C-alpha positions in Angstrom: -11.4 17.4 -14.1 -8.0 18.7 -15.1 -8.1 21.5 -12.6 -8.9 19.0 -9.8 -5.7 17.1 -10.6 -3.5 20.2 -11.2 -1.2 19.1 -8.3 -0.3 15.9 -10.3 1.1 17.8 -13.3 0.0 18.0 -16.9 -2.4 15.2 -18.0 -1.0 12.9 -20.6 -3.1 12.9 -23.7 -1.1 10.7 -26.1 1.9 8.5 -26.6 4.4 11.4 -26.5 2.9 13.2 -23.6 4.9 14.1 -20.5 4.2 12.0 -17.3 1.1 13.2 -15.5 -2.2 12.1 -14.0 -4.3 9.5 -15.8 -7.3 11.5 -17.0 -9.7 10.6 -19.8 -13.4 10.8 -20.8 -15.1 8.7 -23.4 -18.4 10.3 -24.5 -21.2 8.3 -25.9 -21.7 9.2 -29.6 -24.8 8.9 -31.9 -25.0 5.7 -33.9 -22.7 5.8 -36.9 -20.4 8.4 -35.2 -16.9 8.9 -36.4 -15.3 7.4 -33.3 -12.5 8.9 -31.1 -8.8 9.2 -31.9 -6.7 6.2 -31.0 -4.4 6.9 -28.0 -3.4 6.3 -24.5 -3.8 8.1 -21.2 -1.3 6.9 -18.6 0.4 7.5 -15.3 3.3 5.0 -15.4 6.9 4.2 -15.0 8.2 1.1 -16.9 11.2 -0.8 -15.4 11.7 -3.3 -18.3 11.9 -0.9 -21.2 14.8 -2.7 -22.9 13.1 -6.1 -22.7 9.9 -4.7 -24.0 11.5 -2.9 -26.9 13.4 -6.1 -27.9 10.2 -8.3 -27.7 8.2 -5.7 -29.7 10.8 -5.4 -32.4 10.8 -9.2 -32.7 7.0 -9.1 -33.3 7.2 -6.4 -35.9 6.4 -3.4 -33.6 9.8 -1.7 -33.6 10.1 1.6 -31.7 12.9 4.0 -31.3 15.1 3.5 -28.2 13.9 6.9 -26.8 10.2 6.1 -27.1 8.1 7.2 -24.1 6.8 4.7 -21.6 3.3 5.4 -22.8 4.3 4.7 -26.5 5.8 1.3 -25.4 2.6 0.4 -23.4 0.5 1.4 -26.4 2.6 -0.8 -28.7 2.4 -3.7 -26.2 -1.4 -3.5 -26.4 -1.3 -3.5 -30.2 1.0 -6.6 -30.1 -0.4 -8.7 -27.3 -3.9 -7.3 -26.6 -5.2 -7.6 -23.1 -2.2 -9.9 -22.2 0.1 -6.9 -22.5 -0.4 -5.9 -18.9 1.3 -9.1 -17.6 4.5 -8.0 -19.5 4.7 -4.6 -18.0 6.9 -4.2 -15.0 6.7 -1.0 -13.0 4.0 1.3 -11.4 1.2 2.1 -13.7 -2.4 3.1 -14.4 -3.2 3.0 -18.1 -6.2 3.6 -20.3 -6.0 2.6 -24.0 -8.7 3.6 -26.5 -8.9 1.0 -29.3 -10.6 3.0 -32.0 -10.8 0.1 -34.5 -12.7 -2.1 -32.0 -14.4 0.9 -30.3 -13.1 -0.5 -27.0 -11.5 0.9 -23.9 -8.9 -1.1 -22.0 -7.6 -0.1 -18.5 -5.2 -1.7 -16.1 -3.5 -1.0 -12.8 -0.2 -2.3 -11.4 -0.1 -5.3 -9.1 0.5 -3.4 -5.8 -1.6 -0.4 -6.6 1.0 2.4 -6.5 -0.9 4.3 -9.2 -4.6 4.7 -8.6 -7.5 4.6 -11.1 -11.1 5.7 -10.4 -14.0 5.5 -12.9 -17.6 6.4 -13.3 -20.0 5.1 -15.9 -23.2 7.0 -16.8 -25.7 7.0 -19.7 -23.7 9.8 -21.3 -20.2 8.2 -21.1 -17.4 6.7 -19.2 -15.0 8.8 -17.1 -11.7 7.8 -15.4 -9.0 9.6 -13.5 -6.2 9.3 -10.9 -8.4 10.7 -8.1 -12.1 10.5 -7.3 -12.3 14.3 -6.9 -11.8 14.7 -10.7 -14.9 12.6 -11.3 -17.0 14.5 -8.8 -15.9 17.7 -10.6 -17.4 16.3 -13.8 -20.7 15.2 -12.2 -23.8 17.3 -13.0 -25.1 17.3 -9.4 -23.6 17.4 -5.9 -21.7 14.3 -4.9 -23.4 11.8 -2.7 -21.8 9.9 0.2 -21.6 6.1 0.0 -22.9 5.2 3.4 -21.7 1.6 3.2 -18.1 2.7 2.6 -18.1 5.2 5.5 -19.8 2.5 7.8 -16.9 0.1 6.9 -14.4 2.8 7.7 -15.9 3.6 11.1 -16.3 -0.1 12.0 -12.6 -0.7 11.4 -13.5 -3.0 8.6 -12.0 -3.3 5.2 -13.7 -1.1 2.6 -14.3 -3.3 -0.5 -11.4 -3.0 -2.9 -13.6 -1.8 -5.8 -15.5 0.9 -3.8 -14.9 4.6 -3.3 -16.6 6.8 -0.7 -18.8 8.4 -3.4 -22.0 6.9 -4.8 -21.5 6.0 -8.5 -17.7 6.2 -8.4 -15.8 2.9 -8.4 -12.1 2.1 -8.0 -10.2 -0.4 -10.2 -8.6 -2.7 -7.7 -4.8 -3.2 -7.7 -3.7 -5.9 -10.1 -7.0 -5.7 -12.1 -7.9 -4.8 -15.7 -11.1 -3.3 -17.1 -12.7 -3.1 -20.5 -15.7 -1.1 -21.8 -17.1 -2.4 -25.1 -20.6 -1.8 -26.5 -21.5 -0.2 -23.2 -20.6 -3.3 -21.2 -18.2 -3.1 -18.3 -15.9 -6.0 -17.4 -13.4 -6.1 -14.6 -11.0 -9.0 -13.9 -7.7 -9.7 -12.1 -4.8 -9.8 -14.7 -2.5 -11.5 -12.2 -2.9 -14.6 -10.0 -0.8 -16.2 -7.4 -0.7 -19.2 -9.7 1.5 -17.1 -12.0 4.2 -17.2 -9.4 6.8 -19.9 -10.2 7.9 -22.1 -7.3 11.5 -21.0 -6.3 13.6 -23.7 -4.8 17.4 -23.4 -4.2 19.6 -26.1 -2.8 21.5 -23.8 -0.4 20.2 -21.0 1.9 23.0 -18.8 0.5 21.4 -19.0 -2.9 18.1 -17.6 -1.5 20.0 -14.8 0.1 21.9 -13.9 -3.1 18.7 -14.1 -5.2 16.8 -11.9 -2.8 19.7 -9.3 -2.6 19.8 -9.0 -6.4 16.1 -8.5 -6.6 16.2 -5.8 -3.9 19.1 -4.0 -5.6 17.3 -4.1 -8.9 14.1 -2.8 -7.5 15.8 0.2 -5.9 18.1 0.8 -8.9 15.3 1.0 -11.5 13.4 3.4 -9.4 16.4 5.7 -8.9 17.5 5.7 -12.5 14.2 7.2 -13.7 12.8 9.0 -10.6 14.9 12.2 -10.5 16.3 13.6 -7.3 15.1 11.3 -4.5 14.2 11.8 -0.9 14.7 8.6 1.1 12.3 8.5 4.0 14.5 6.8 6.6 13.5 5.5 10.0 15.2 3.0 12.3 13.3 0.1 10.8 14.9 -2.6 8.5 12.6 -1.9 5.5 13.4 1.8 4.9 17.0 1.2 6.0 17.4 -1.5 3.4 16.1 0.9 0.7 18.5 3.7 1.8 21.4 1.4 2.1 20.8 -0.2 -1.3 20.5 3.3 -2.9 23.7 4.5 -1.2 25.6 1.3 -2.2 24.5 1.5 -5.8 25.6 5.1 -6.1 28.9 4.5 -4.4 29.7 1.4 -6.5 28.8 3.2 -9.8 26.2 0.6 -10.6 23.9 3.4 -11.9 24.0 7.0 -12.9 22.2 7.9 -9.6 20.5 11.2 -9.3 21.0 13.2 -6.1 19.9 11.4 -3.0 18.7 12.9 0.3 17.8 11.2 3.6 14.8 12.5 5.4 14.5 11.5 9.1 12.2 12.4 12.0 13.4 14.4 15.0 11.4 13.2 18.0 13.2 15.6 20.4 10.2 16.1 22.6 9.3 12.4 22.7 12.7 10.6 23.0 11.1 7.2 23.2 10.3 7.4 19.5 13.8 8.4 18.4 15.4 6.1 15.8 18.4 8.1 14.8 20.9 5.6 16.3 20.1 3.5 13.2 19.4 6.1 10.6 22.5 8.2 11.5 24.8 5.2 10.9 23.5 4.8 7.4 23.6 8.5 6.6 27.3 8.7 7.8 28.3 5.5 6.0 27.1 6.7 2.6 27.6 10.5 3.1 23.9 11.2 2.4 22.7 14.8 2.8 20.3 14.8 5.7 17.1 16.7 6.5 15.6 16.4 10.0 11.8 16.8 10.2 10.8 18.6 13.5 7.9 16.5 14.6 7.0 18.9 17.3 5.6 21.2 14.6 3.1 18.5 13.5 1.3 17.1 16.6 -1.7 15.0 15.5 -5.0 16.9 15.6 -3.3 20.0 17.1 -5.5 21.9 14.6 -7.7 21.3 11.6 -5.1 22.5 9.1 -4.0 18.9 8.5 -7.1 17.1 7.2 -8.0 14.2 4.9 -8.1 14.7 1.1 -11.5 15.0 -0.6 -11.1 11.5 -2.0 -11.6 9.6 1.3 -11.4 10.1 5.1 -8.0 8.4 5.4 -5.7 10.5 7.6 -3.0 8.6 9.4 -2.1 9.7 12.9 1.2 10.9 11.6 0.0 12.7 8.5 1.3 16.1 9.6 4.8 14.7 10.1 4.7 13.1 6.6 3.4 16.4 5.1 6.5 18.1 6.6 8.8 15.4 5.1 7.3 15.8 1.6 7.5 19.6 1.8 11.2 19.3 2.8 12.0 17.0 -0.1 10.3 19.3 -2.6 12.0 22.4 -1.2 15.4 20.8 -1.7 14.6 20.1 -5.4 13.4 16.5 -5.0 11.0 14.9 -7.4 10.5 11.5 -5.7 9.6 10.2 -2.3 11.0 6.7 -1.8 9.8 4.6 1.2 9.9 1.0 2.5 6.2 0.8 2.9 5.6 -2.8 1.8 8.7 -4.3 3.4 6.8 -5.9 6.3 4.3 -7.5 4.0 7.0 -8.9 1.7 9.4 -10.4 4.2 8.2 -9.8 7.8 5.2 -9.7 10.1 6.4 -12.8 12.1 5.0 -15.4 9.6 7.0 -18.2 11.2 6.2 -21.4 9.3 6.3 -24.1 12.0 3.5 -26.1 10.3 5.5 -26.1 7.0 8.5 -27.5 8.8 6.5 -30.2 10.5 4.8 -31.3 7.3 8.2 -31.4 5.5 9.6 -33.6 8.3 12.3 -31.1 9.2 12.2 -32.0 12.9 15.5 -30.5 14.0 14.9 -27.2 12.3 11.4 -27.2 13.9 12.8 -27.6 17.4 15.4 -24.9 16.7 12.8 -22.4 15.5 10.5 -23.0 18.5 13.5 -22.6 20.9 14.6 -19.4 19.1 11.1 -17.9 18.9 10.5 -18.6 22.6 13.8 -16.9 23.4 13.2 -13.9 21.2 9.6 -13.3 22.2 9.6 -14.4 25.8 6.7 -16.8 25.2 6.2 -20.3 26.6 6.7 -23.2 24.2 3.2 -24.4 24.8 1.7 -21.1 23.6 4.0 -21.1 20.5 3.0 -24.7 19.6 -0.7 -23.9 20.1 -0.8 -20.6 18.2 1.9 -21.2 15.5 1.7 -24.9 14.9 -1.6 -26.5 15.9 -3.9 -23.7 14.7 -2.2 -23.4 11.3 -2.5 -27.2 10.8 -6.2 -27.1 11.6 -6.6 -24.0 9.3 -4.9 -26.0 6.5 -7.4 -28.8 6.9 -10.5 -26.6 7.4 -9.7 -22.9 6.7 -11.8 -20.4 8.7 -10.6 -16.9 7.7 -12.0 -15.1 10.8 -10.4 -17.5 13.3 -7.4 -16.1 15.2 -7.5 -18.6 18.0 -8.3 -22.3 18.6 -11.6 -21.2 20.3 -12.7 -19.1 17.3 -11.7 -21.9 14.9 -13.8 -24.4 16.9 -16.8 -22.1 17.0 -16.5 -21.5 13.3 -16.3 -25.2 12.5 -19.4 -25.8 14.6 -21.3 -23.1 12.6 -21.1 -20.4 15.2 -19.0 -17.8 13.4 -17.5 -15.2 15.7 -19.2 -11.8 15.5 -17.1 -9.0 14.0 -15.6 -6.9 16.7 -16.8 -3.3 16.1 -15.9 -0.2 18.2 -18.4 0.3 20.9 -19.1 3.8 19.8 -20.6 3.0 16.4 -24.4 2.9 16.2 -26.4 -0.3 15.5 -27.3 1.0 12.1 -23.6 1.6 11.2 -22.7 -1.9 12.4 -25.5 -3.4 10.3 -24.3 -1.6 7.2 -20.7 -2.7 7.8 -21.8 -6.3 8.3 -23.7 -6.2 5.0 -20.5 -5.2 3.2 -18.4 -8.1 4.5 -16.8 -9.8 1.6 -15.3 -13.3 2.2 -12.7 -12.6 -0.4 -11.1 -9.8 1.7 -10.8 -12.2 4.7 -8.1 -14.3 3.1 -10.2 -17.4 2.2 -9.2 -19.9 -0.4 -6.1 -22.1 -0.7 -4.5 -20.5 -3.7 -2.1 -23.5 -4.0 -0.1 -22.0 -1.1 0.8 -23.3 2.4 -0.9 -21.8 5.4 2.0 -19.4 5.8 2.0 -18.6 2.1 -1.7 -17.8 2.3 -1.1 -15.5 5.2 1.7 -13.8 3.2 -0.8 -13.4 0.3 -3.4 -11.9 2.6 -0.9 -9.4 4.0 0.2 -8.3 0.6 -3.3 -7.7 -0.8 -5.4 -6.7 2.2 -7.7 -3.8 1.3 -6.5 -1.5 4.1 -2.9 -1.8 2.9 -4.1 -0.8 -0.6 -5.9 2.2 0.9 -2.8 3.3 2.7 -0.8 2.9 -0.5 -3.2 5.2 -2.4 -3.2 7.7 0.5 0.7 7.8 0.5 0.8 8.4 -3.2 -1.8 11.1 -3.0 -0.1 12.8 -0.1 3.2 12.9 -2.1 1.4 14.2 -5.2 0.0 17.1 -3.3 3.6 18.2 -2.8 4.6 17.6 -6.4 6.3 14.3 -5.7 6.0 10.8 -7.0 5.8 8.1 -4.4 7.8 4.9 -5.1 8.3 1.8 -2.9 10.9 -0.8 -4.1 9.3 -3.4 -1.9 6.2 -3.2 -4.2 8.2 -4.5 -7.1 6.4 -7.4 -8.7 9.5 -9.5 -8.9 10.0 -9.2 -5.1 6.3 -9.9 -4.5 6.5 -13.1 -6.6 9.7 -14.1 -4.9 8.0 -13.7 -1.5 5.1 -16.0 -2.6 7.2 -18.5 -4.5 9.8 -19.4 -1.9 9.3 -21.7 1.1 8.1 -19.3 3.8 10.6 -20.7 6.4 13.5 -19.0 4.5 12.4 -15.6 5.8 12.8 -16.5 9.5 15.6 -18.5 11.1 16.4 -19.2 14.7 13.4 -17.2 15.8 14.7 -14.0 14.1 12.1 -11.9 12.3 13.3 -10.8 8.8 16.3 -13.1 8.9 16.5 -13.2 5.1 16.4 -9.4 4.8 19.2 -9.1 7.4 21.3 -11.7 5.6 20.8 -10.0 2.3 21.9 -6.6 3.7 25.3 -7.8 4.9 27.8 -5.6 3.2 25.1 -3.1 2.1 23.9 -1.8 5.4 26.6 -0.7 7.8 27.0 -3.2 10.7 26.1 -0.7 13.5 22.8 0.0 11.8 22.1 -3.6 10.8 22.6 -5.0 14.3 20.3 -2.4 15.9 17.7 -2.0 13.2 14.2 -2.6 14.4 11.2 -0.3 14.1 10.5 1.9 17.1 6.7 2.5 17.5 5.8 6.2 17.1 2.7 5.5 19.3 4.1 7.6 22.2 4.1 10.6 19.9 0.4 10.1 19.1 -0.5 9.6 22.7 1.3 12.8 23.7 -0.6 14.5 20.9 -3.9 13.4 22.2 -3.0 14.0 25.8 -1.5 17.5 25.5 -2.2 19.1 22.1 -5.4 17.9 20.5 -8.0 18.7 23.2 -9.5 21.8 21.5 -9.7 20.2 18.1 -11.3 17.0 19.4 -13.8 18.9 21.5 -14.8 20.9 18.4 -15.2 17.8 16.3 -17.4 16.1 18.9 -19.7 19.0 19.3 -22.5 18.9 16.7 -21.1 15.7 15.2 -21.8 15.2 11.5 -21.5 11.4 12.0 -24.0 11.5 14.8 -26.4 13.5 12.6 -26.1 10.7 10.0 -26.9 8.1 12.6 -23.5 6.4 12.4 -22.0 7.0 15.9 -22.9 7.5 19.5 -20.9 10.6 20.4 -20.9 10.1 24.2 -19.3 6.7 23.8 -16.8 8.1 21.3 -15.9 10.9 23.7 -15.4 8.2 26.5 -13.1 6.2 24.2 -11.0 9.2 23.5 -10.8 10.1 27.2 -9.8 6.5 28.1 -6.9 6.6 25.6 -5.9 10.1 26.8 -5.5 9.1 30.4 -3.9 5.7 29.6 -6.8 3.4 30.5 -7.0 2.1 26.9 -4.7 1.5 24.0 -7.5 1.4 21.4 -6.9 4.1 18.8 -9.8 3.3 16.5 -11.5 6.6 17.6 -9.1 8.2 15.1 -11.2 6.8 12.2 -14.2 8.7 13.5 -12.3 11.9 14.1 -10.7 11.8 10.6 -14.2 11.2 9.2 -15.5 14.2 11.1 -12.7 16.4 9.6 -13.4 15.0 6.2 -17.1 15.8 6.3 -16.6 19.3 7.6 -13.8 20.1 5.0 -15.3 18.6 1.9 -19.1 18.1 2.3 -20.2 21.6 3.2 
């Protein structure tokens, strides 16, 4: 198991251990056995050490100021029991063995930055940071979980607690687990009900509150993360992180470790270039810059870039990200910092017209409709139908699958819309994917939030986003880096769910609050032009000009077809339609990554 996780560093075996992967086994003992040694296995970074140390001292659990994060987490459990996890701020996966009660307690951070997989057998309980460590400990060969692969191929969320291996489960983000007397219990340690309502009298107060949270989230990750590579695109989210880091270092607000900006050079696909924004930030703060040559990492140009053994996730730009991680590590970096959750926290066009109407804010409602129509080039009737009438109906009678008035009406009448699966999956695969549908992953339930608040909650906790988060961390770990994302900070997440949703967008401008908070942090030339440029032309050029040989090889003697999961002729037609520009559907990438995964890791 340790060998399978060698890329993550030395496993932590006790309170004073160095940071490393979470790795532990708890073997079943004969009746009357002596019991294991009390201790903790953890992969964590705590951001509220001073607060915890003070609270623990007040409860009679005093620790030295230099105590490790693991020792603090262990003491927090001794002091507050299972409730300790709600007091921990940071990224973590922890496993605590309570020898006195012969009880194992595990927990994972709210946004899932640190993974935790487990397997329970008649012989014992095993847990680790990656599924491959658990397959290494199994007596027989691993077995594919067909329902998980069916969900993946059908472009459907894989259940949060599932892995792609039979018998191996994943602890969902924001959940805790106990094993006692052989019984396993899993529950969410956090609820949206825990978010206090945040109401300020002036919009300027929301801006100031938000700015301080963002600066704090970036600062605590810089202080303890070592030399940091800032993955910087032309979007507002990564630009906010890089600008906040540069400002904190320049203002002397922290003893910042060395910073380095890492940007992509799309020289051969100019339509993807974002350096008019990133260059302005780099120059303003004097950041060392590494340019990643994307032409060396065309998607599917060969089979060298492939999914990890844990799952078939392979983003279309994985090769480019691999080059970025390698560059950061080569320059001495220890941490990859991204803006991954920025859209979910404060963007994605969640314009709250229904909330303004219900609050009787008529003038503001009219101004937002006018601004949204101007910015998006949409007729007012379409905006009122999709962004006002449908949310109001969904508030009265929520139908999670409904994305239009027609679908909502069909759902209310009892004729639920069928899931839209790729045409190249087999009927058997579609049936397996349908059987795995979990209403909880579709965003049902009121949660005490407005319609826009529920939509924000769904974005923050959707299973695919959690899978991408795990993939990003694993990719960084393969290059000896720790992945951190300030936008995943629990304080920012709770702010995003606790404020009125209309503060994020004003006058039809997406991410208005983020832009307002960045005034004075992000240089004006970058702030005025920031907006994510889609890298899709790079992927299309990859498929059109560089990936033909690899795709042909993957489609011949298809492993997925042998398993009865796809119809290869239809899959080939879908790839060809995209290649020649007749289609924009890229879901075929899921099948191709799964083919690579099966060939690389399943013999």
